[in-house]
Every structure is written in structure tokens, then in C-alpha cells.
N, C-alpha and C positions, 0 to 999 in steps of 0.2 A: 219171238223175242221172248219169250216168258224172266220178266225179270221175279229176283226173289224181292219179299218182302226186306228182306236185313240192308241189301241192297240200298233200296230206295230210303231207308233211316240210320245209314253210314250218310252215302251221300248228301242226305239232308241236315245232316248233326256236322257235318264236315264243311259245309256251309254254310253254316251259323257259326262253325266257330274257327274259320276264318274273318267271315268278314267282322268278327265281337273282332278276332286280336289286330285285325286291319282297326281298328275305329278305335282300339286303346289305346296303341302306340303310340299312331298320327294321334288325338284328340289329347289326348296327355299333354303333347302341350304342342298347338299351335303355332305354323307354321307355315313356312314356304315352303313350295315343294323345289327343291334345287334337280337340274337334267341330269345327274350322278345319281338320287333318291329313286327319283320316277325311273332310270334305267333298273333299276334293284325291283320295283314291283313292275311292271309289265315282265321282265325276265321270271318271274317266282309266279305270275299268274301261267304268263304260257306255259312253265314246266310244270306248273299245273296239272295248267289242259289234256299235258303231251303223256303225263302218267293215266291222267285217269284215261285217257283214251285206250293207251299201257294194260288197264284192270275191264275195259268195255272189249281186246282184245283176249283174255285171257279167258272169258270168262262167257262168252257169246261170237268168239272167232274172225275174223282179221276183217271182212265185210261189215259187220255194225262197227270195230273201229272204224275202217279209213269214212258210212255214215256222218262218226263224232267229228272225226277231218275235216269233213269237208263241211260240213254244215257250224263250225267255228271258224273256219277260216272261214265262213263266208259269213256269215253275223260280224265279226269281230274288222273282217274289208268293209266291212258297211259302215259300221259305226266309226270308222275314221269321214269318211267324208260328209258324214255330225253332227263333227268337234267342232264348226267353222261356226254351226249354226252354235254351240252349244261358248263359243268365246264370246256370238256377238248379245246373247242372255246376259255373262257376267258381265262385261261392257258398260250394256242399258242398264244392271242396277251397283256399275262401281263396284262388286263383289274388293272386301281388300281381301289382299296372296291369304295370311292365314283363313280364311276361312272359305273359297272356293274348295278344297277337300273335301272339308263336311256340304259343301252343299248340295257335291257332287255324290257321295255317300248317297244323301236322303234320297235327291232323286233316280240314283241306281237303284234301292233300297223298295221306291216304288213305281219303278218298270218294271223291277221283277215280279213284283205282282199283277201287277196289271195285265201282264206280257204273259202269266202262267192264264192266267182268266181265257189268250186272248188262244194262245196255242192250243187248249182244251178246245174249244168253242172251235178251231178249224182242223184240227185232230178227228169230233167227228161230223164235222161234218163229211170228209174224205170218206170216213168208212160207210156214209151212208150214202152217199152219191160221189161214186167215181171222178164219176162224168167232170165233178168240180175241177177237178184240175185247168180243164180247159179255161174256162172265169178266171182261175188265179192265176192262166196262164198273159190270159191277155190284161193280165193287171198288171200283169211286169211289165212287160212290155210299153205301159202307155208310162208305169213309173222310169221303164229305161230311155223313157221318147224325153223325160220332161227331165231328167238325171243332166240328158245329154244337154237335152239344151238351154240350160238356165245357166247363167254363170258363179249363183251365188246368193244371198242374203239377204243386198243390201237391203230392201224394204225393208225385212222385219224388223220386225218390234215389237219383241214383246212384251212391254210393258202395255199394249192396250187388245192383249188376248183376251179370248173368253171368261179363263176360266179366272184370271185377275183381279176382272171388272164385278165377276160377281163375287170374290173373296168380299172387296170395295161394298160393299152391298149389304152386306154380314159386316163389319167392324171399319171402326175407320182407322186409314193409314199415317204411317210418316214416311220418310226420306230418310229418316234418321236411324246407321244402327245401336244397338246393344249389345254387343260382344258379342256371344252363341247364344241370345234372346231370339223366344219366334216372336212370343209377343211383350211386352215394355207399356208406362202405365203414361198417359201425361194427364196428369189437370184433373189426375184419380178415372180415368174413364182408358179397359184398354186399347189400347190401339196393335196392330202389325205390322208384326218391324220391313223390313227387307228380304233379310234370310229366309222369313218368311215364302215373300215370295218370287223368292229365285228359285225355292225350293221349286215349287208346285211349280211354275213355269219350265225347269229343265223335266221335271215330271212330263205333263203335258205334252213336252213336242216328242222322248223319248215312245208313246205312247203313239207319233204320230207312226214316227217311223218304221216301229214295230207291222203295222198296216201297210208298209214294203217288205219287211225282212219275213216277216213268219212266212208270207206264202214258196217265197226263197229258199227261205229251209225247208219247208214240207216239203219244194222238190229234188232237195238230199235224202229227206226220210221221211217214213211217218212213222214211226221207234216215236210212245210220250219223253221216256229217258231219254233218247237222245236228242233231239230237240229239245226241251226243257236243258237242260243243262250245257248244250252249246252257244245258248245264250248266257242263257248264267253266268260262265265261265268270261266271257267276250263282253256284257257289260261288268263282271268284277273287274277287270283287270283294263275298263275305261277309257275310268278316273285317271288313277295311271299315264295312258296310253295320251291321255288331252295334259296331262301336265309337261310330254317329255316328247310329240311333237306343236306342242301352238305354239313355236317360233317357226316350225316348218310348214304348216297344210298351209300357208301360202306358196311354199315353192311345188309341192304335188300338183302342179297343176293341171296335171292328166291323170289323173287320177280317179277324178269324173265321168271320162272319157270312159276308162279302163274297167270303174261299177260299176260304167253302163251294157257293155261290152258284156258282164256277165252277170249281171239282169235279166237281158237280152235271152241269150243259155240258157240259162232256170228256164226263163219262161217260154220258149220254145221247150227244152225237155219235160215241163210242162203241159204242153197244150198239147201233145204227143199220147204224154202219158194220162190226159181226159180223152185223148180221140180212140188210143187202142181200147178202153170202155166203157165210150159208149158207143162203139161202135161193134163194137166182136169183136176184128181185127184183126194182128198181124203188123205191129208198126215198130223202126225203126228204136233200138229199146239203147240212150245211153248206161252207158256201168255212172254207180260211183267212181270207181277210180277215176272214171274215163272223168268227171267231174272235176276231179278233187285235183289232176294232171290240167286241168283246161282252166280255170281258177288260177290257183297260183302260177302258168304261164303269162296269164294276163298281170293279173297284179305282179310280179317281177315285172313284166316294160313298160308300164304303165309307172312305177317307180326311175326307170331306169334312164328312162323319155322325161320326162321330168327336171332331176336333175342333171341330163342331157342339158338341155334350154336352156336354166336356170341358172345353165356353165356358160354358154354360149352366152346370153343376154347381156350378166356383166364383163 
């Protein structure tokens, strides 16, 4: 996949323009997101991802476009399971509703920066030593077991994370918000506001999530453009998805099981790829269209199953 320079530039400019427009439209009048407004934004970002996939199709063919859609859908679906942790963080810091969008936006920007670094490291490792796919596959098996075993994040307290303790050693902390300010002066001394702390907590938590999701997306594509843009589209649409699903997260009780199945599946695919590269043998190859179909099917079954169980409980 020989990506022309103009496409890299256009992609970067497009992402910056969309994020700036998003920030300008929403932040000029901070307010609590309604379900209707969040739905419009989610549809907007999903349509953007679909259109970008069509551009890849026209420039590089259906195979790479399928890789992009599979990678995007995997990243977006894995991010849904992370929304519960975001809810815990925002609740722990008692973030006012009108500031929640800004918190998530800055957290996403931090995540984009650090994920780009992790993706570059992961791709270089794969290109230098393809049998590392075996390690990635085993790691996804472990992650899938962990997702399947854990029932939630009830014991997670972001206020006691290492990042928050480190900030507390540099600046004194205040428990009062000061509008959209990250720092405020109390008695002539600069203090860090809770808004800064919650942004750091969101960004640091997403980096931990990236350690699970990036090996998964590398099992679907080894193209830098596809992996980066799939992550970027998933992260940009995550904020609005948060506001759309924050009242529904607890209803999707079977989603974690579905995500664990997807991680098992991609881990198995990575394991086969690693064995093939390590021992130079032909093994069963799982194509990208097959992967995409399986991911869509599992997500559909997980959501329908969750809604059926919820209706029976009611």
C-alpha cells in the first residue's frame, strides 16, 4: 500500500478541521448534551468513517477498504466497553454536565497522540519480527479472559491513580471547579483544578485501553494509514457515543461477552499468523472479509441478547 504524500496531508488537515469545528461549535456554548444532539454527532462521525473507507476503496481497492472497516468497527466496539470506566471517572470527580464534553475532547486528543506512538512501535515490531504475532495473540487471549471474568469497574478509583498522585506532588490540588480553567490561584498560590485531573485520568486510562486494542487492530491490518485512521475515527466519535449510551451502558449486559469472543477470534488469527511466520508453514488463513463478517455478527448477537434479557427482567 503506497500512500501518496497528499493523502497523508489531506487526512491530517481533515482530522484537525473536524476536531476544530467540533470544539468551536460545542465549546462556544458549553451545555449538557441531549440524546438527539449526541445521536446527530455519532451519525456524523460514522458517516465520515464510511466515506473515508470509500476513498481507500477507490485509491487502493476493496481489500484495503475492508481492512479499514474491520479495524474501525473493532476499535469502536472495544471503546464501548470503556465507556463504563469513563462514567466512573466523571462521577468520581463530579464533573458538571456542561464541562463533560471538553473533558472527553482533551482526553481523546491525548489518547490520539499516545496511540500514534504505540501504533508506530507495534508496526515496527511486526515488520522487524513477524513471529511477534504469537505474543500479541497470547496477550489478546489474556485480555479476552480478563474482559470475560470482570463484571465492571466498581473498585476502580481514578482519584488514586499514579498520574493524579504525580500531579499532586508538583502542584497543590483544589476540590472546587473554576469554570473551564485548569489552574486557579488561591491565596496567591497556583492550584490544579479537578478539570485538569479528570482530563489526565481520561487520557491515562485510554492509554491502558490502547494496550489491548492496538494488538487487536494489528491482527486486521499492518498498514499504518489504516491503523491510525481507524483509531482516530473511533476515538473522535467516542465522546458523542458516551453521551448517547451513558444511560444504556448498564443495559448492554452481554456486550462484554461479545467483546471477549471478538478478542479470542483476533487472538487466534494472530497466533496463526505468528506460527506461519515463525515456522514457515502454511496454516489456515482467516481473510479480512471473514473477520469483518464475524465481528459484525458477534456485535449484533451481543446487543440483541442484551436487550432481550433486559426486556425479560422488566
